[in-house]
Each structure stands twice: as structure tokens, then as C-alpha cells.
C-alpha positions as CSV (number, residue, x, y, z in Angstrom):
1,M,-24.4,-33.4,173.6
2,T,-27.6,-33.4,175.6
3,P,-27.4,-30.8,178.4
4,M,-27.1,-32.3,181.8
5,S,-30.2,-30.5,183.0
6,N,-32.3,-32.6,180.7
7,T,-31.5,-35.8,182.7
8,L,-31.5,-34.5,186.2
9,P,-34.3,-35.4,188.6
10,S,-36.9,-32.8,189.3
11,T,-36.5,-33.2,193.1
12,L,-33.3,-31.3,193.5
13,P,-33.4,-29.1,196.6
14,A,-34.3,-25.5,196.0
15,P,-31.0,-23.5,195.5
16,V,-32.4,-20.4,197.2
17,S,-34.9,-20.3,200.0
18,P,-37.7,-17.7,200.3
19,A,-35.5,-15.7,202.7
20,Q,-32.6,-15.9,200.3
21,Q,-34.8,-14.8,197.4
22,Q,-35.8,-11.8,199.4
23,H,-32.1,-11.0,200.0
24,V,-31.3,-11.3,196.3
25,L,-34.2,-9.0,195.5
26,N,-32.9,-6.5,198.0
27,I,-29.5,-6.6,196.4
28,V,-31.0,-6.0,193.0
29,R,-33.2,-3.1,194.1
30,R,-30.3,-1.5,196.0
31,T,-28.1,-1.8,193.0
32,A,-30.6,-0.2,190.7
33,R,-31.0,2.8,193.1
34,T,-27.2,3.1,193.5
35,E,-25.7,2.4,190.1
36,I,-28.4,2.4,187.4
37,L,-31.0,5.0,188.0
38,P,-28.6,7.9,188.8
39,R,-27.0,7.3,185.4
40,F,-30.2,7.0,183.4
41,R,-30.3,9.9,180.9
42,S,-27.1,11.2,182.5
43,L,-24.5,9.2,180.6
44,S,-21.6,11.0,178.9
45,A,-20.1,9.8,175.7
46,A,-17.2,8.4,177.7
47,D,-19.7,6.3,179.6
48,I,-20.8,4.3,176.5
49,Q,-18.7,1.8,174.7
50,T,-19.4,-0.7,171.9
51,K,-18.7,-4.5,172.1
52,A,-19.2,-6.9,169.2
53,H,-20.8,-4.3,166.9
54,A,-22.1,-0.7,166.8
55,D,-25.5,-1.6,168.4
56,D,-24.0,-3.8,171.1
57,L,-23.4,-1.3,173.8
58,V,-22.1,-1.4,177.4
59,T,-22.3,1.5,179.7
60,A,-20.6,2.5,183.0
61,A,-23.9,1.6,184.6
62,D,-23.8,-2.0,183.3
63,I,-20.3,-2.5,184.6
64,A,-20.9,-0.9,188.0
65,A,-24.2,-2.7,188.6
66,E,-22.8,-6.1,187.7
67,Q,-19.8,-5.6,190.0
68,M,-22.0,-4.6,192.9
69,I,-24.4,-7.5,192.5
70,A,-21.6,-10.0,192.0
71,R,-19.8,-8.8,195.2
72,A,-23.0,-9.2,197.2
73,L,-23.8,-12.6,195.8
74,R,-20.3,-13.9,196.5
75,I,-20.7,-13.0,200.2
76,A,-24.1,-14.6,200.5
77,F,-23.4,-17.6,198.2
78,P,-19.7,-18.3,198.4
79,D,-20.0,-21.7,196.7
80,A,-22.1,-20.5,193.7
81,L,-20.9,-19.8,190.2
82,I,-21.4,-16.2,189.3
83,V,-21.9,-15.5,185.6
84,G,-22.4,-11.9,184.6
85,E,-22.8,-10.7,181.0
86,E,-20.0,-8.2,181.3
87,A,-17.6,-10.6,183.1
88,T,-18.2,-13.1,180.4
89,S,-17.2,-10.6,177.7
90,G,-13.7,-10.8,179.3
91,D,-13.8,-14.5,180.2
92,P,-16.0,-16.5,177.8
93,A,-15.0,-19.8,179.5
94,L,-17.5,-18.9,182.3
95,L,-20.3,-20.1,180.0
96,D,-18.8,-23.6,179.9
97,Q,-19.1,-23.9,183.7
98,I,-22.9,-23.5,183.8
99,A,-23.7,-27.1,182.8
100,D,-21.7,-28.5,185.8
101,A,-22.6,-25.9,188.4
102,P,-24.9,-27.1,191.2
103,V,-25.8,-23.5,191.7
104,A,-25.1,-20.6,189.3
105,F,-26.3,-17.0,189.3
106,L,-26.7,-15.5,185.9
107,I,-26.7,-11.7,185.8
108,D,-27.8,-9.2,183.2
109,P,-27.2,-5.9,185.0
110,I,-29.0,-3.9,182.3
111,D,-31.0,-5.8,179.7
112,G,-31.9,-3.4,176.9
113,T,-28.7,-1.4,177.2
114,W,-29.2,0.2,173.8
115,N,-32.6,1.6,175.1
116,F,-31.0,2.7,178.4
117,A,-28.1,4.4,176.6
118,H,-30.6,6.3,174.4
119,G,-32.8,7.4,177.2
120,L,-35.6,5.0,176.6
121,A,-37.2,3.6,179.8
122,V,-37.5,0.0,178.3
123,F,-34.8,-1.8,180.2
124,G,-34.6,-4.2,183.1
125,L,-32.3,-6.1,185.4
126,I,-32.4,-9.9,185.0
127,L,-31.2,-12.4,187.5
128,A,-31.6,-16.2,187.3
129,V,-30.4,-19.1,189.4
130,T,-29.7,-22.4,187.6
131,Q,-29.0,-25.9,188.8
132,F,-26.8,-27.8,186.2
133,G,-28.1,-25.4,183.6
134,R,-31.8,-25.8,184.5
135,P,-33.5,-22.5,185.6
136,A,-34.7,-22.8,189.2
137,F,-35.3,-19.2,190.1
138,G,-36.0,-16.1,188.0
139,L,-36.3,-12.4,188.7
140,I,-36.9,-9.7,186.1
141,Y,-36.8,-6.2,187.8
142,D,-38.0,-3.0,186.2
143,P,-36.1,-0.2,188.0
144,I,-38.4,2.6,186.6
145,A,-41.6,1.0,188.0
146,D,-39.8,-0.6,191.0
147,D,-41.7,-3.9,190.4
148,W,-40.6,-7.4,189.4
149,A,-41.7,-10.6,187.8
150,I,-40.5,-13.6,189.9
151,A,-40.9,-17.4,189.9
152,D,-39.2,-20.5,191.2
153,D,-39.5,-24.2,190.8
154,E,-42.1,-24.6,193.5
155,N,-44.3,-21.5,193.0
156,P,-46.3,-19.9,190.2
157,A,-45.0,-16.7,188.6
158,R,-46.2,-13.5,190.0
159,L,-45.7,-9.7,189.6
160,E,-44.8,-8.0,192.8
161,R,-44.7,-4.3,193.5
162,A,-42.9,-2.2,196.1
163,T,-46.3,-1.4,197.6
164,G,-46.5,-5.0,198.8
165,T,-49.1,-6.2,196.3
166,A,-48.5,-9.4,194.3
167,L,-50.5,-10.4,191.2
168,P,-50.4,-13.9,189.6
169,L,-49.0,-13.9,186.1
170,K,-51.0,-15.8,183.5
171,A,-50.2,-16.3,179.9
172,A,-52.6,-15.5,177.1
173,M,-55.1,-18.0,175.8
174,G,-54.1,-19.8,172.6
175,K,-55.3,-18.3,169.3
176,P,-55.2,-19.0,165.6
177,I,-51.9,-17.9,163.9
178,E,-53.5,-14.8,162.4
179,A,-54.5,-13.6,165.8
180,L,-51.1,-13.9,167.5
181,S,-48.8,-11.1,168.5
182,G,-45.2,-11.8,169.3
183,Y,-41.5,-10.9,169.3
184,V,-39.3,-11.9,166.4
185,P,-35.8,-10.3,166.4
186,L,-35.4,-10.4,162.6
187,H,-32.1,-8.5,162.8
188,M,-30.5,-11.5,164.5
189,F,-31.0,-13.7,161.5
190,T,-29.0,-13.7,158.3
191,G,-29.1,-14.9,154.7
192,D,-31.8,-17.2,153.5
193,S,-33.1,-17.7,157.1
194,R,-33.8,-14.0,157.4
195,T,-35.5,-13.8,154.1
196,R,-37.7,-16.8,154.8
197,L,-38.5,-15.6,158.3
198,A,-39.5,-12.2,157.1
199,A,-41.9,-13.8,154.7
200,T,-43.8,-15.4,157.7
201,L,-44.4,-12.2,159.6
202,P,-47.5,-11.0,157.7
203,S,-49.1,-14.3,158.9
204,F,-49.4,-12.8,162.4
205,K,-51.5,-10.0,163.8
206,R,-48.5,-8.2,165.0
207,T,-44.7,-8.8,165.4
208,G,-42.0,-6.6,166.8
209,C,-38.9,-6.4,168.9
210,L,-38.4,-4.3,172.1
211,R,-34.6,-4.6,172.1
212,C,-35.1,-5.9,175.7
213,S,-35.7,-9.5,176.6
214,A,-36.7,-8.4,180.1
215,H,-39.8,-6.6,179.0
216,E,-40.6,-9.1,176.2
217,Y,-40.8,-11.9,178.7
218,R,-42.7,-9.8,181.2
219,M,-45.3,-9.0,178.5
220,I,-45.7,-12.6,177.5
221,A,-46.0,-13.7,181.2
222,Q,-48.7,-11.1,181.7
223,G,-50.7,-12.3,178.7
224,H,-50.1,-9.0,176.8
225,A,-48.2,-10.8,174.0
226,D,-48.3,-14.4,172.8
227,F,-45.0,-15.7,171.7
228,L,-41.2,-15.2,171.4
229,L,-38.7,-16.7,168.9
230,T,-35.0,-16.1,169.3
231,R,-31.7,-17.5,168.0
232,S,-29.6,-15.7,170.5
233,L,-29.2,-17.9,173.6
234,H,-27.2,-15.7,175.9
235,P,-28.2,-17.4,179.2
236,W,-28.5,-14.1,181.2
237,D,-31.1,-13.0,178.6
238,H,-33.4,-16.1,178.8
239,A,-33.0,-18.3,181.9
240,A,-35.2,-16.1,184.1
241,G,-37.7,-15.3,181.5
242,A,-38.1,-18.9,180.3
243,L,-38.9,-20.0,183.9
244,I,-41.2,-17.1,184.6
245,C,-43.2,-17.8,181.4
246,E,-43.3,-21.5,182.0
247,K,-44.7,-20.8,185.5
248,S,-47.3,-18.5,184.0
249,G,-48.6,-21.3,181.9
250,C,-46.5,-21.0,178.7
251,H,-45.0,-23.8,176.8
252,V,-41.2,-23.2,176.6
253,E,-39.2,-25.5,174.3
254,M,-36.3,-25.4,171.9
255,L,-37.5,-25.4,168.3
256,D,-35.6,-28.6,167.6
257,G,-37.1,-30.3,170.7
258,G,-36.2,-30.5,174.3
259,P,-36.4,-28.2,177.3
260,Y,-34.5,-24.9,177.5
261,S,-31.2,-25.1,179.4
262,A,-28.9,-22.2,180.2
263,S,-26.0,-24.5,179.3
264,R,-27.1,-24.6,175.6
265,H,-25.6,-21.8,173.5
266,E,-26.9,-22.6,170.0
267,G,-30.4,-23.2,168.6
268,H,-33.7,-21.5,168.6
269,L,-35.9,-20.9,171.6
270,L,-39.7,-20.7,171.1
271,V,-42.1,-19.6,173.8
272,A,-45.9,-19.8,173.3
273,P,-49.0,-19.6,175.4
274,D,-49.6,-23.4,175.3
275,R,-48.5,-26.6,173.6
276,T,-51.1,-26.4,170.9
277,T,-50.1,-22.9,169.9
278,W,-46.4,-23.9,170.1
279,N,-47.0,-26.7,167.7
280,K,-48.7,-24.3,165.3
281,L,-45.8,-21.9,165.5
282,K,-43.3,-24.7,164.9
283,K,-45.0,-25.5,161.6
284,V,-44.4,-21.8,160.6
285,F,-40.8,-21.6,161.8
286,G,-39.8,-25.2,161.3
287,F,-37.6,-24.4,158.3
288,L,-35.1,-22.9,160.7
289,V,-34.2,-26.4,162.0
290,Q,-34.5,-28.4,158.8
């Protein structure tokens, strides 16, 4: 089924005003100060649990942060759908409501939980607002640096700092395949797909994985990396980053064609600096959709 967002007009009213965006940002920063940073490098063994597999972690900070953000959003936006990563673990049916929601908030309270749990300062807090699955507002907050990448439907992406400065985000220039650096989470692929994908990696200048979508998207939006390929479409990981990268000049499209939608849960998302480079990458990775 084609996601509803693919057929919606582009003139939907903005779901969050500039003043409301500031309120959301205040909620996020306050949550980081209250629930996340005090626990960083202070977690006990009892504060860390596994979910689907040994590397899929959730901490007391994830749970407390998501609950704090969700409570504040329900007060400010009582009619909105609230979809948090940890809440969805207990109620997967929340994912099915995104496509029909006029306004949905998607929350990843700590993206890069494995890094966070192991004391690595490569984690972030992601929040997106979607309209019928289509990203309309995105925020990727770095609690350590106290800065954030932000974008909405009507404005270019920018990097803002607590000092009050704001810098425009601009994707890298397109390059030949052999000059590209990007993020390819090889561990997410299995079987023949993994083998064939691994064989493509020497074609690039550099590939890697930060175990943190928040910082991978920020690096691409700042022009410090060129592309991202993923087969994991958890909407809280990608909705904000897809919009921020698009608003920084990137071409964002599903590998099998069509725009990204948070209501789509299967497929491969490919982000590149421009359409020409995206097409080059599709020729390399096209076997994944054959």
C-alpha cells in the first residue's frame, strides 16, 4: 500500500508554530538535564536491560526521559499522537496509527543507547513531528554539546547552539563513488544481502557505523559525510533526520522509489548529497531491491 503521505497536498498547515517549536526544544533540553545527563556514566547494572537481542539495550534514562517528554507533550498537544520508542516496545500497535495521524510526535529519548550505556558520548535525543506519516518538523539534540540540528517544512535546516548562534546546514557536494564517505550498518543485513553489500564497501573512500542515527544524520547534514543506507526503518530513528538532511540539500528517497514516510516500516532508505549521487549509489546498492 502506498503511504498516505505520498498523496497528501504540500500545503497542509504547519503542525507546530515557531513558538511551539521553542516549547518542544525547552522540553527536550530540560529532560536531558533532568533525566539523561545525571545518569551518563553513572548507570548501575540494574539500570541496563536488553530488548530484542544482547546489543539492543534500554536504560533507566531512556525510560525516564521518554516518560517526561511524553507527559509534557500531552499537556501541550492533547490531540496529537505520541509515539515513543520505549512505549512502542510494549504497544507495537502505536506504529500503525502514524499513517492516519494528522499530528504525531515521534520520540527517541536516547538514540545510541549502546554508546550511552558504555560511557561513549555519541548519543542524542531525536524528536520528529509528522503529518499522516510525512515529516514536518525534526529536532536532533546533542545533550553533551547542548546544541541541536533543526528543520521544518518551511525553513532550511540549521544548527543552533545554546549561545544563541545558528548556522545553516549544507550537505556535501556530490562526488565520484570512490570519493564518498558514508554510513552502512552492515550488521543489520543478513545472508546473501550482507555478503553482497560487504563486497561493495571497498568501492568507497570510507564507510562505517556510529551506532547512533542522531549523529550520522547530523554529520551528513553538516557535509562531513556523504550518504547513509539503512534497512531498519524505526520511525523515531529516521523521521527527523530525513527532514533535516532534505532541508540541508540532500536527496532522500527509498531505494525502491518514492519519498520517505514514517508510516513505512519495511524497505531501504538511501540519503545522498544530491540526486545525481543518489542515482550512482542506487546502481551500487540496487541488488537489495531486485
